[in-house]
C-alpha positions in Angstrom: 44.5 41.9 115.8 47.6 42.3 113.8 50.2 39.7 114.2 50.8 36.0 113.6 48.1 34.1 115.6 50.4 31.1 115.9 53.2 33.2 117.5 50.9 35.0 119.8 49.2 31.8 120.8 52.7 30.3 121.5 53.7 33.4 123.6 50.5 33.0 125.6 51.0 29.3 126.2 54.6 29.6 127.2 53.9 32.5 129.5 50.9 30.7 131.0 52.9 27.7 131.7 55.9 29.6 133.1 53.5 31.4 135.5 51.7 28.2 136.5 48.3 29.4 135.3 45.8 26.8 134.2 43.9 27.5 131.0 40.8 27.9 133.3 42.6 30.4 135.5 44.0 32.5 132.8 40.8 32.8 130.7 38.3 33.2 133.6 36.0 36.1 132.8 37.8 36.7 129.4 36.9 33.8 127.1 36.1 30.1 127.2 38.8 27.4 127.8 38.1 26.0 124.3 38.8 29.4 122.7 42.0 29.9 124.7 43.0 26.4 123.6 42.5 27.3 119.9 44.4 30.6 120.5 47.4 28.7 122.0 47.5 26.2 119.1 47.2 29.1 116.5 44.0 27.8 115.2 42.1 31.1 116.0 43.1 34.8 115.9 42.0 36.8 118.9 40.4 40.2 118.8 41.9 42.9 120.9 39.1 42.7 123.5 40.2 39.0 124.2 43.9 39.2 123.6 44.8 42.2 125.5 43.2 41.1 128.8 44.9 37.7 128.4 48.3 39.4 127.9 47.7 41.8 130.8 46.8 39.0 133.1 50.1 37.3 132.1 52.0 40.6 132.7 52.8 41.1 129.1 52.7 44.6 127.6 51.6 44.5 124.0 51.3 47.6 121.8 48.4 48.3 119.5 49.4 51.9 118.9 49.0 52.4 115.1 51.8 55.0 114.9 54.3 52.9 116.8 53.5 49.8 114.7 53.9 51.8 111.6 57.3 53.0 112.8 58.5 49.5 113.8 57.2 48.0 110.6 59.1 50.7 108.5 62.3 50.0 110.4 62.0 46.2 110.0 61.2 46.7 106.3 64.2 48.9 105.8 66.6 46.4 107.5 65.3 43.5 105.4 65.8 45.7 102.2 69.4 46.5 103.3 70.1 43.0 104.0 68.6 41.5 100.9 70.3 44.1 98.7 73.7 43.2 100.1 74.2 46.6 101.7 74.2 45.3 105.3 76.7 43.0 107.0 76.3 41.4 110.4 79.0 43.6 111.7 78.0 46.9 110.1 79.3 49.9 112.1 77.2 51.8 112.9 74.2 49.5 112.8 71.5 51.4 110.8 68.8 51.2 113.6 69.6 51.0 117.3 67.5 47.9 117.9 68.7 47.5 121.5 67.2 50.8 122.6 63.8 49.7 121.2 64.0 46.1 122.4 61.0 46.3 124.8 58.9 48.0 122.0 59.7 45.3 119.4 59.1 42.4 121.9 55.7 43.9 122.8 54.6 44.1 119.1 53.8 41.8 116.2 57.4 42.3 115.1 58.7 40.2 118.0 60.0 37.4 115.7 61.7 39.9 113.4 63.4 41.5 116.3 64.7 38.2 117.7 66.0 37.2 114.3 67.8 40.6 113.9 69.2 40.4 117.5 70.6 36.9 116.7 72.0 37.9 113.4 73.5 41.1 114.7 75.5 39.1 117.3 77.0 36.7 114.7 
């Protein structure tokens, strides 16, 4: 599964604790407690057949659509290129990509961290 295993594991752990799931309760019928523990610590990367059911049980929508991931990845790369080349300021008007309109898509993808960085930077 594409994405940072440490980030995905942290998201799973935070959501599990927020929703008062035990590790046993969350992973029942999906994987072992030991495997979930390794996922949450970023010591293992989950396949889609494990990760997606865990995220669904937590109520998290996570996209695996290759076309959408390609689009989001291209947008993220373009923004980094503009920033690193000095062609983008925090208060650029208009912002080259309407990130707010696509917030839910970014947050449900491997580009979650990139989005949160851009969101914070954009509001400086």
